[in-house]
LOKE-703932 format. One record per residue: residue number from 1; x, y, z of N, C-alpha, C, O in turn. Coordinates in steps of 0.02 Angstrom, whole numbers, m for minus. Layout:
N
- NUM  X  Y  Z  X  Y  Z  X  Y  Z  X  Y  Z
...
END
This chain:
119
- 1  1835  m11224  m2002  1867  m11170  m2039  1941  m11168  m2022  1959  m11169  m1963
- 2  1984  m11167  m2072  2056  m11168  m2062  2081  m11096  m2055  2060  m11052  m2093
- 3  2126  m11085  m2009  2155  m11020  m1998  2230  m11029  m1986  2249  m11068  m1943
- 4  2271  m10994  m2024  2343  m10999  m2017  2371  m10936  m1985  2349  m10881  m2000
- 5  2421  m10944  m1940  2454  m10889  m1907  2530  m10896  m1913  2557  m10951  m1914
- 6  2563  m10839  m1916  2635  m10839  m1908  2650  m10833  m1833  2605  m10820  m1794
- 7  2712  m10843  m1815  2733  m10829  m1747  2739  m10753  m1740  2740  m10717  m1790
- 8  2742  m10729  m1680  2750  m10658  m1667  2824  m10641  m1674  2859  m10628  m1624
- 9  2847  m10640  m1736  2918  m10624  m1749  2923  m10584  m1814  2883  m10592  m1860
- 10  2973  m10540  m1815  2984  m10499  m1874  2998  m10543  m1934  3033  m10593  m1929
- 11  2972  m10524  m1992  2982  m10558  m2056  2950  m10627  m2059  2970  m10668  m2101
- 12  2901  m10641  m2016  2864  m10705  m2021  2826  m10708  m2086  2811  m10656  m2115
- 13  2811  m10768  m2109  2776  m10775  m2174  2732  m10837  m2176  2740  m10884  m2138
- 14  2685  m10834  m2224  2642  m10890  m2242  2651  m10900  m2317  2644  m10853  m2355
- 15  2666  m10962  m2337  2683  m10976  m2407  2634  m11025  m2439  2608  m11070  m2406
- 16  2621  m11014  m2503  2575  m11057  m2542  2613  m11084  m2603  2648  m11047  m2637
- 17  2605  m11149  m2616  2635  m11182  m2675  2578  m11205  m2719  2537  m11246  m2699
- 18  2573  m11178  m2780  2517  m11195  m2823  2530  m11255  m2868  2487  m11274  m2907
- 19  2590  m11285  m2864  2605  m11343  m2904  2560  m11401  m2884  2541  m11408  m2826
- 20  2542  m11442  m2933  2497  m11498  m2920  2524  m11559  m2956  2546  m11555  m3013
- 21  2522  m11616  m2923  2551  m11677  m2951  2520  m11697  m3018  2554  m11722  m3062
- 22  2454  m11685  m3026  2422  m11706  m3088  2428  m11654  m3144  2416  m11670  m3202
- 23  2447  m11593  m3126  2458  m11541  m3176  2528  m11513  m3164  2535  m11462  m3129
- 24  2579  m11545  m3191  2647  m11524  m3176  2663  m11458  m3211  2635  m11442  m3264
- 25  2708  m11421  m3181  2734  m11359  m3208  2682  m11304  m3215  2689  m11261  m3259
- 26  2632  m11303  m3174  2582  m11250  m3177  2612  m11187  m3145  2646  m11191  m3093
- 27  2600  m11129  m3175  2623  m11065  m3149  2566  m11015  m3155  2518  m11026  m3193
- 28  2571  m10960  m3118  2516  m10913  m3115  2542  m10842  m3116  2588  m10825  m3078
- 29  2513  m10800  m3159  2530  m10729  m3161  2472  m10691  m3128  2418  m10686  m3158
- 30  2483  m10665  m3068  2427  m10635  m3031  2411  m10564  m3051  2456  m10525  m3069
- 31  2347  m10547  m3049  2324  m10478  m3059  2292  m10451  m2995  2289  m10390  m2985
- 32  2267  m10496  m2953  2235  m10478  m2889  2246  m10535  m2840  2257  m10592  m2861
- 33  2241  m10520  m2776  2236  m10573  m2727  2186  m10554  m2674  2178  m10496  m2657
- 34  2151  m10605  m2649  2101  m10597  m2597  2131  m10623  m2532  2155  m10679  m2528
- 35  2128  m10581  m2482  2155  m10598  m2416  2097  m10599  m2367  2063  m10549  m2357
- 36  2085  m10656  m2336  2032  m10663  m2287  2060  m10660  m2217  2109  m10694  m2201
- 37  2028  m10621  m2175  2051  m10611  m2107  1992  m10621  m2060  1939  m10591  m2071
- 38  2000  m10661  m2008  1944  m10677  m1965  1964  m10665  m1892  1968  m10712  m1852
- 39  1975  m10601  m1876  1994  m10583  m1808  1989  m10508  m1803  2004  m10472  m1851
- 40  1969  m10482  m1746  1965  m10410  m1737  2027  m10383  m1701  2028  m10324  m1683
- 41  2077  m10425  m1692  2141  m10404  m1664  2194  m10422  m1716  2180  m10459  m1763
- 42  2252  m10397  m1708  2310  m10413  m1749  2298  m10400  m1824  2323  m10437  m1866
- 43  2259  m10348  m1839  2246  m10332  m1909  2311  m10309  m1942  2343  m10262  m1918
- 44  2331  m10341  m1997  2395  m10323  m2028  2395  m10252  m2055  2344  m10226  m2079
- 45  2452  m10221  m2049  2462  m10153  m2075  2523  m10149  m2121  2526  m10107  m2166
- 46  2572  m10193  m2109  2635  m10191  m2146  2654  m10262  m2168  2673  m10304  m2128
- 47  2647  m10274  m2234  2664  m10340  m2260  2679  m10334  m2335  2664  m10284  m2367
- 48  2708  m10388  m2361  2722  m10392  m2433  2690  m10455  m2461  2682  m10505  m2426
- 49  2672  m10451  m2524  2650  m10509  m2563  2706  m10524  m2612  2724  m10482  m2652
- 50  2733  m10585  m2609  2793  m10604  m2647  2778  m10662  m2694  2733  m10702  m2682
- 51  2818  m10667  m2748  2814  m10723  m2794  2882  m10753  m2807  2932  m10717  m2806
- 52  2885  m10819  m2820  2948  m10854  m2832  2934  m10916  m2874  2878  m10942  m2875
- 53  2985  m10941  m2908  2980  m11005  m2943  3023  m11059  m2912  3019  m11117  m2931
- 54  3065  m11040  m2862  3107  m11090  m2829  3103  m11088  m2753  3137  m11127  m2719
- 55  3062  m11044  m2725  3053  m11036  m2652  3117  m11013  m2618  3123  m11018  m2557
- 56  3164  m10987  m2657  3227  m10959  m2630  3232  m10885  m2648  3243  m10843  m2604
- 57  3225  m10871  m2712  3229  m10803  m2737  3159  m10775  m2745  3117  m10806  m2779
- 58  3145  m10718  m2714  3078  m10690  m2712  3075  m10622  m2745  3120  m10581  m2738
- 59  3020  m10610  m2781  3005  m10544  m2809  2948  m10514  m2769  2899  m10547  m2754
- 60  2955  m10450  m2752  2901  m10415  m2717  2849  m10395  m2769  2864  m10357  m2815
- 61  2788  m10419  m2761  2734  m10405  m2807  2690  m10348  m2782  2661  m10311  m2822
- 62  2685  m10340  m2717  2647  m10285  m2688  2671  m10273  m2617  2683  m10320  m2579
- 63  2680  m10210  m2600  2701  m10190  m2533  2644  m10152  m2499  2613  m10108  m2529
- 64  2631  m10169  m2436  2581  m10134  m2396  2619  m10101  m2337  2648  m10136  m2296
- 65  2618  m10035  m2334  2651  m9999  m2281  2599  m9955  m2246  2568  m9912  m2277
- 66  2590  m9966  m2181  2539  m9930  m2142  2472  m9932  m2178  2437  m9881  m2181
- 67  2454  m9991  m2204  2393  m10001  m2241  2335  m10013  m2192  2335  m10063  m2156
- 68  2287  m9968  m2191  2230  m9973  m2145  2168  m10004  m2177  2113  m9995  m2152
- 69  2177  m10039  m2232  2120  m10069  m2268  2083  m10119  m2225  2021  m10120  m2224
- 70  2119  m10162  m2190  2088  m10216  m2152  2065  m10188  m2085  2104  m10166  m2043
- 71  1999  m10190  m2075  1969  m10160  m2016  1928  m10210  m1975  1893  m10190  m1928
- 72  1932  m10274  m1990  1896  m10325  m1952  1889  m10388  m1992  1919  m10396  m2045
- 73  1849  m10434  m1966  1839  m10499  m1999  1803  m10490  m2065  1745  m10470  m2067
- 74  1837  m10505  m2119  1809  m10499  m2186  1861  m10523  m2236  1915  m10546  m2218
- 75  1843  m10519  m2301  1890  m10533  m2355  1905  m10469  m2392  1860  m10427  m2401
- 76  1966  m10460  m2413  1989  m10399  m2444  2025  m10414  m2509  2068  m10458  m2511
- 77  2006  m10379  m2562  2036  m10390  m2628  2087  m10336  m2642  2073  m10277  m2636
- 78  2148  m10357  m2661  2202  m10311  m2675  2224  m10319  m2748  2235  m10375  m2771
- 79  2230  m10264  m2783  2254  m10265  m2852  2330  m10266  m2853  2363  m10236  m2811
- 80  2357  m10303  m2902  2430  m10307  m2911  2444  m10280  m2981  2420  m10306  m3031
- 81  2484  m10227  m2984  2499  m10195  m3048  2568  m10214  m3074  2615  m10221  m3035
- 82  2574  m10222  m3139  2639  m10229  m3171  2672  m10296  m3166  2732  m10301  m3180
- 83  2637  m10348  m3148  2667  m10415  m3144  2658  m10450  m3212  2602  m10458  m3235
- 84  2714  m10469  m3242  2710  m10503  m3307  2738  m10574  m3304  2728  m10613  m3351
- 85  2774  m10590  m3251  2804  m10657  m3245  2757  m10705  m3208  2725  m10684  m3160
- 86  2752  m10767  m3230  2714  m10817  m3193  2756  m10845  m3135  2817  m10848  m3140
- 87  2723  m10866  m3081  2756  m10893  m3022  2723  m10957  m2999  2665  m10970  m3014
- 88  2762  m10997  m2962  2736  m11058  m2931  2721  m11046  m2857  2671  m11071  m2832
- 89  2764  m11011  m2822  2757  m10999  m2751  2735  m10928  m2737  2756  m10881  m2772
- 90  2694  m10920  m2686  2672  m10853  m2664  2679  m10850  m2589  2669  m10900  m2554
- 91  2695  m10790  m2565  2708  m10782  m2493  2679  m10715  m2469  2686  m10664  m2503
- 92  2648  m10717  m2411  2629  m10657  m2374  2681  m10651  m2318  2688  m10697  m2278
- 93  2716  m10595  m2315  2771  m10588  m2267  2763  m10524  m2226  2752  m10470  m2254
- 94  2769  m10530  m2161  2766  m10474  m2115  2826  m10428  m2126  2883  m10452  m2132
- 95  2814  m10362  m2130  2868  m10314  m2136  2868  m10262  m2081  2912  m10219  m2078
- 96  2818  m10265  m2037  2814  m10217  m1982  2756  m10236  m1937  2724  m10289  m1946
- 97  2743  m10194  m1888  2692  m10209  m1838  2621  m10206  m1865  2607  m10170  m1912
- 98  2578  m10246  m1833  2506  m10246  m1850  2471  m10193  m1808  2503  m10154  m1773
- 99  2404  m10191  m1812  2365  m10141  m1776  2371  m10147  m1701  2358  m10099  m1665
- 100  2390  m10206  m1675  2396  m10217  m1604  2468  m10210  m1579  2483  m10220  m1521
- 101  2514  m10192  m1625  2584  m10183  m1607  2624  m10247  m1603  2676  m10249  m1570
- 102  2600  m10300  m1636  2636  m10364  m1637  2655  m10380  m1709  2641  m10341  m1755
- 103  2688  m10437  m1719  2710  m10459  m1785  2670  m10518  m1811  2693  m10553  m1856
- 104  2611  m10531  m1782  2571  m10587  m1806  2543  m10573  m1875  2530  m10515  m1893
- 105  2534  m10626  m1915  2498  m10622  m1978  2454  m10683  m1982  2479  m10739  m1980
- 106  2389  m10672  m1989  2342  m10727  m1992  2305  m10727  m2058  2292  m10674  m2087
- 107  2289  m10787  m2083  2252  m10794  m2146  2197  m10845  m2137  2209  m10901  m2115
- 108  2135  m10825  m2153  2079  m10872  m2151  2056  m10890  m2221  2021  m10940  m2230
- 109  2075  m10850  m2271  2059  m10864  m2341  2111  m10831  m2385  2137  m10778  m2369
- 110  2127  m10864  m2441  2175  m10835  m2488  2155  m10859  m2558  2148  m10919  m2569
- 111  2147  m10813  m2605  2132  m10829  m2674  2174  m10787  m2720  2188  m10729  m2706
- 112  2195  m10818  m2776  2232  m10782  m2828  2187  m10773  m2889  2148  m10817  m2906
- 113  2194  m10716  m2921  2158  m10702  m2983  2210  m10681  m3035  2255  m10643  m3020
- 114  2204  m10707  m3096  2251  m10691  m3149  2251  m10743  m3203  2198  m10767  m3224
- 115  2310  m10760  m3227  2318  m10804  m3285  2359  m10866  m3267  2415  m10860  m3242
- 116  2332  m10925  m3280  2367  m10988  m3269  2404  m11007  m3332  2377  m11002  m3387
- 117  2467  m11029  m3324  2507  m11052  m3381  2543  m11117  m3362  2551  m11132  m3303
- 118  2564  m11154  m3411  2608  m11212  m3401  2677  m11192  m3427  2684  m11168  m3483
- 119  2728  m11203  m3385  2796  m11184  m3406  2834  m11244  m3433  2892  m11236  m3452
END
């Protein structure tokens, strides 16, 4: 089982690139994302879900502030409202302390739900 962690630093992030060599120019307009967490420590409370097409300029798609949804090892589905632009890159970024008072962000599963387009 693969598990990704950020360093214990403010504004740490984990990034996903959905481009694929055999399907060039694929983009995705998200309506929901699934975040899998497999640890009973360092449960995230403050983070953002971001979208970009160049991995430089980012749009905030969802902000989580003092979010107590994640309470242990499980997968959690989050709705994203009002997104109309398709993106290639997605990022989960730390914006504050987790439940243990650190800046770690861990991901054991990540899924996007929405509409796939070719640009």
